[in-house]
C-alpha positions in Angstrom: 0.2 0.0 0.0 1.7 3.5 -1.2 2.1 6.0 1.6 -0.9 8.3 3.0 0.3 11.8 1.4 -2.2 15.1 2.4 -3.0 16.1 -1.2 -5.8 14.7 -2.5 -7.0 13.8 0.7 -10.6 13.9 2.2 -10.3 15.3 5.8 -12.5 14.9 8.7 -11.4 16.9 11.3 -12.9 17.4 15.2 -13.5 20.4 16.9 -12.2 22.6 14.3 -13.4 26.1 15.2 -10.3 27.4 16.8 -6.6 26.1 18.6 -4.9 23.5 17.2 -8.3 22.3 15.4 -8.4 25.7 13.1 -4.9 25.3 12.9 -5.3 22.0 11.0 -8.0 23.0 8.7 -5.9 25.9 7.2 -2.9 23.5 6.6 -4.4 21.1 5.0 -6.0 23.2 2.0 -2.7 25.2 1.8 -1.1 21.0 1.4 -3.9 20.1 -1.5 -6.1 19.0 0.5 -9.3 18.1 -1.9 -11.9 18.4 1.3 -11.9 18.9 4.7 -15.0 18.8 7.2 -14.3 20.6 9.8 -16.8 20.1 13.0 -17.8 21.8 15.9 -20.3 22.1 18.2 -21.5 25.5 17.7 -21.6 25.6 13.7 -22.0 29.6 12.9 -18.5 30.0 14.9 -16.9 27.6 11.2 -19.1 30.7 9.1 -15.7 32.3 8.6 -13.3 29.3 8.4 -15.8 28.2 5.1 -15.7 31.5 4.1 -11.8 31.5 3.3 -11.4 28.7 1.2 -14.0 28.6 -1.6 -15.8 25.7 -0.7 -13.0 23.0 0.2 -14.3 23.6 4.1 -17.7 22.1 4.5 -18.9 22.4 8.2 -20.8 19.9 9.8 -22.1 20.2 13.9 -21.1 18.4 15.3 -21.1 17.9 19.6 -18.6 14.1 20.2 -20.8 13.6 23.6 -24.0 12.7 21.1 -24.0 9.8 19.2 -26.9 10.3 17.2 -24.6 13.5 16.0 -21.7 10.9 15.8 -24.0 8.7 13.3 -25.5 11.6 11.5 -22.3 13.5 10.8 -20.6 9.7 9.4 -23.0 9.2 7.0 -22.9 13.4 6.0 -19.1 12.0 5.2 -18.9 8.4 3.7 -15.8 9.8 1.6 -13.2 10.6 4.2 -10.2 9.0 4.0 -8.1 10.9 7.0 -9.7 11.0 10.3 -8.4 13.5 12.8 -9.6 13.2 16.8 -9.1 16.4 17.9 -11.9 18.1 20.1 -10.9 17.9 23.6 -11.4 20.2 27.4 -9.7 20.5 30.2 -10.4 21.7 33.4 -8.0 22.4 35.6 -9.1 19.6 38.5 -6.9 17.6 40.5 -7.7 13.9 42.1 -7.7 14.3 45.6 -7.4 18.6 46.1 -10.0 20.7 43.8 -11.3 17.9 42.9 -14.4 18.1 41.0 -16.9 15.1 40.2 -19.0 17.2 37.4 -16.3 18.7 35.6 -13.7 15.4 35.7 -17.0 13.5 33.6 -17.0 16.0 31.5 -13.2 15.4 31.0 -13.4 12.1 30.3 -16.7 11.5 28.1 -15.4 14.6 25.6 -11.7 13.5 25.3 -11.7 9.8 25.8 -15.9 8.1 25.4 -16.3 10.6 22.3 -13.3 10.7 20.4 -13.0 6.5 21.0 -17.4 6.4 19.0 -16.2 9.5 16.4 -13.4 6.1 16.1 -16.0 3.2 16.0 -18.2 4.9 13.4 -15.5 5.8 10.7 -13.7 2.6 11.0 -15.9 1.3 8.8 -15.7 4.4 6.5 -11.5 4.0 6.6 -11.8 0.5 5.3 -14.0 1.2 2.5 -11.2 3.8 1.3 -7.8 1.9 1.0 -8.0 1.7 4.9 -7.2 5.0 5.4 -5.2 7.2 8.4 -6.1 7.8 12.0 -4.9 10.6 13.6 -5.6 10.9 17.7 -4.5 14.0 19.5 -3.1 12.9 22.5 -0.3 15.1 24.8 2.8 14.7 27.2 0.7 15.0 30.3 -0.7 11.7 28.7 2.8 10.0 29.5 3.9 12.0 33.2 0.5 13.4 34.7 0.8 16.6 36.8 -1.2 16.2 39.3 -2.5 20.2 38.9 -4.5 18.8 36.2 -5.2 15.1 37.5 -8.0 14.0 35.8 -7.2 16.1 31.9 -3.8 13.7 32.9 -6.2 10.9 33.3 -8.1 11.8 29.8 -5.0 11.5 27.8 -3.0 8.8 29.6 -6.4 7.0 27.9 -6.2 8.1 24.6 -2.4 6.5 24.4 -3.6 3.5 25.8 -6.7 3.1 22.9 -4.9 4.4 20.0 -1.6 1.6 20.8 -5.0 -0.6 21.3 -6.8 0.5 18.0 -3.5 0.2 15.7 -3.7 -3.6 15.9 -7.4 -3.7 16.0 -7.1 -1.5 12.5 -4.6 -3.5 11.2 -5.4 -6.1 9.0 -7.9 -3.3 6.8 -4.6 -1.2 6.0 -5.4 1.5 8.3 -2.3 4.0 9.5 -3.0 5.1 13.0 -0.9 7.9 14.4 -0.7 9.5 18.2 0.2 13.1 18.5 1.7 14.2 22.0 2.0 18.3 22.0 3.1 20.2 24.3 2.9 23.8 25.7 1.3 25.3 22.5 -0.6 28.5 21.8 -3.4 28.6 22.3 -6.3 29.2 24.6 -6.1 26.1 26.8 -2.5 26.9 27.5 -3.5 30.5 27.9 -2.8 31.5 31.7 0.7 29.4 31.0 3.9 31.5 31.2 6.1 28.9 29.4 7.4 28.8 26.4 4.8 27.8 24.1 4.7 26.6 20.0 2.2 27.2 17.0 -0.3 25.2 15.8 0.9 25.7 12.6 3.9 24.1 13.7 1.8 21.4 15.2 -0.1 20.8 12.0 3.1 20.4 9.3 4.8 17.6 12.1 1.3 15.8 12.2 0.9 15.8 8.2 4.9 14.8 8.4 4.5 12.1 10.2 1.5 10.8 8.6 3.6 10.8 5.2 6.3 9.0 7.1 4.3 6.3 8.1 4.7 7.1 11.7 3.0 5.8 14.4 3.6 8.3 17.0 4.6 11.8 16.9 5.4 15.1 19.6 5.3 18.0 17.1 6.7 20.9 19.3 9.9 21.7 20.4 8.9 21.1 24.2 7.9 18.1 23.7 10.4 16.8 21.7 12.3 17.9 24.8 10.2 16.1 26.8 10.7 12.7 24.7 14.4 13.4 25.0 14.1 13.3 29.1 11.7 10.7 29.0 13.7 8.7 27.5 17.0 8.6 29.0 14.8 8.7 32.8 11.2 8.8 33.5 11.1 8.0 36.8 13.0 11.3 37.0 10.5 13.0 34.8 7.9 11.7 36.8 9.2 13.1 39.8 10.0 16.6 38.5 6.2 16.8 36.9 4.8 15.5 40.9 5.9 19.0 41.8 3.0 20.5 40.3 0.3 20.2 42.9 -2.3 22.8 43.3 -0.9 24.5 45.8 2.0 25.1 44.2 1.3 25.6 40.9 -1.3 29.1 41.9 2.6 29.7 43.3 4.4 30.2 40.0 1.7 31.0 37.1 -1.6 32.2 37.7 -4.6 30.2 38.1 -5.9 29.9 34.7 -9.3 29.3 34.3 -11.4 26.4 32.8 -11.1 27.0 28.8 -13.8 24.8 26.6 -11.0 23.5 23.8 -12.7 22.6 20.4 -15.8 24.7 21.1 -16.8 21.9 23.9 -18.4 23.4 27.2 -19.1 22.7 30.1 -23.3 21.7 30.1 -25.2 25.0 32.1 -26.5 23.1 35.1 -30.1 22.3 35.1 -32.4 24.8 36.2 -35.2 23.5 38.7 -38.6 25.1 37.9 -41.1 25.1 40.7 -44.4 23.8 40.6 -47.4 26.4 39.5 -49.6 27.5 42.0 -53.1 25.5 41.8 -55.6 28.0 39.7 -58.8 29.0 40.6 -61.1 28.2 38.7 -62.5 30.7 36.0 -65.8 30.4 33.9 -66.1 32.0 30.7 -68.6 35.1 32.3 -65.7 35.8 34.7 -62.8 36.0 31.3 -65.4 38.0 29.6 -65.6 40.9 32.7 -61.8 40.9 33.5 -60.8 41.4 29.8 -63.7 44.4 29.7 -61.7 46.6 32.1 -61.3 49.7 31.0 -57.7 49.9 28.5 -57.2 53.8 30.3 -56.8 52.6 34.3 -53.6 51.8 35.6 -51.8 48.9 34.5 -51.4 48.4 38.6 -55.0 48.9 39.2 -56.2 46.5 35.8 -54.6 44.3 37.0 -55.6 44.6 41.0 -59.3 44.8 39.2 -59.2 41.5 37.3 -57.5 39.5 39.8 -60.3 40.8 42.2 -62.8 39.6 39.4 -61.4 36.3 38.6 -61.5 36.0 42.8 -65.0 36.7 42.4 -66.5 34.7 40.1 -64.2 31.7 41.6 -66.1 32.4 44.9 -69.1 32.4 43.0 -68.2 29.0 41.4 -67.0 27.3 44.5 -70.2 28.4 46.4 -72.8 27.0 43.6 -71.2 23.8 43.4 -70.9 23.3 47.6 -75.1 24.1 46.6 -75.7 22.0 44.8 -77.7 19.3 45.5 -75.6 16.2 46.2 -76.8 13.2 43.8 -77.7 10.5 45.6 -74.4 7.5 45.9 -75.6 4.3 44.5 -76.6 1.4 46.2 -75.3 -1.2 45.6 -77.4 -4.7 46.7 -75.4 -7.3 48.3 -75.9 -10.3 46.9 -76.9 -12.5 49.8 -76.1 -16.5 49.3 -77.9 -18.4 51.7 -75.9 -20.9 54.1 -76.8 -24.3 52.9 -78.6 -26.2 55.2 -76.8 -29.0 57.0 -78.5 -32.6 56.2 -78.9 -34.7 59.1 -77.6 -38.3 59.0 -80.5 -40.8 58.8 -80.8 -42.6 61.8 -80.5 -45.9 62.1 -82.2 -48.4 64.0 -80.6 -50.5 66.0 -82.9 -53.4 67.4 -82.6 -54.5 70.6 -80.7 -57.7 71.4 -82.9 -60.2 73.6 -81.3 -62.0 76.3 -83.8 -65.2 77.0 -83.7 -66.3 79.8 -82.4 -69.6 81.0 -85.1 -72.5 81.2 -85.9 -73.3 84.8 -84.7 -76.8 85.3 -88.2 -78.5 85.9 -87.6 -81.3 89.4 -87.7 -84.8 88.6 -88.8 -86.0 91.5 -90.7 -85.4 94.9 -88.5 -83.5 97.3 -86.3 -82.5 94.6 -84.4 -78.8 95.6 -84.1 -76.0 92.4 -81.9 -73.2 92.9 -82.5 -69.9 91.4 -81.0 -66.8 91.7 -82.2 -63.6 91.1 -79.9 -60.7 91.4 -77.6 -61.6 94.3 -80.3 -63.2 95.8 -80.5 -66.8 95.6 -83.9 -69.1 96.5 -84.3 -71.9 97.7 -87.2 -74.2 95.9 -88.5 -77.7 97.3 -90.8 -80.0 95.3 -93.5 -81.1 97.6 
């Protein structure tokens, strides 16, 4: 397979309305890209970019945290040969101190899950377009964390790991996968840091060079290249040095940066709880007519008061009428009485008496013979004459 080139490529860029994303779009056009899909949450923020490039830049609405928008954008960009996942957000939250659950979760939703879902949506598109190229923007802070921005560091470390995994998943379909590790760049995200910064345009050109050379990772600016050399020589020393950037010490070194929404993805507004409306009085059509017919030259406050009085009087009248109505008799529910079954007497069984015959009195055989008989406990002696 021939090495990918920027010339005549069709590129899809997330978070294209400012910073590195905007510079990438502009430099793509300069380097001969055939078409660039520039995406942003607020599509109007891309109008100037579209107008400046004579139809080569196509704007699309995309919030990477909304799966339905990802699906729609992918359907509109089926000719994409190069995907650049640039959208991201930094909320400057530590893990233990100064931790903000909502902001930490938002960073992960945008920087990691958003990137992952866009990659999944475009993987089959790149496959059908001869494999194509996937570029994920991580950060040097994803290789060595700074505690003062611990949640952001975690999201960029997740992007680093994800890119390595995806590289091998997409290998058989011929997709080239590149991970980018910028340092301090002159964008709104790094506006509060008083350090040497490179330009977004230099970062874009370094990315293009890495794509065309077939590299798998690139440190696109002077600061990140110096970091890479130090990290390669002694990673633990770099970790210990960066570990000193704690929330409290960072405030002493530089002014605390304000949370900046990068790639136009801003924190979602907090939900406003609207109290439940109070129950309204029952108003008849006649009351409405009377309220509406209030004189127009009456002062506003008095008109409102009079209307309220009319409505209240009518409401009370209706309530009185309702209370005076003869209540309808409640329906009588007849109870069905099921008679209990009458117990039937068992047939009387007549047992015939058992008659025991009395023993016959033996007859005397001769004169003077005695006969002994017993009557109860008494023994009777009979002598035959």
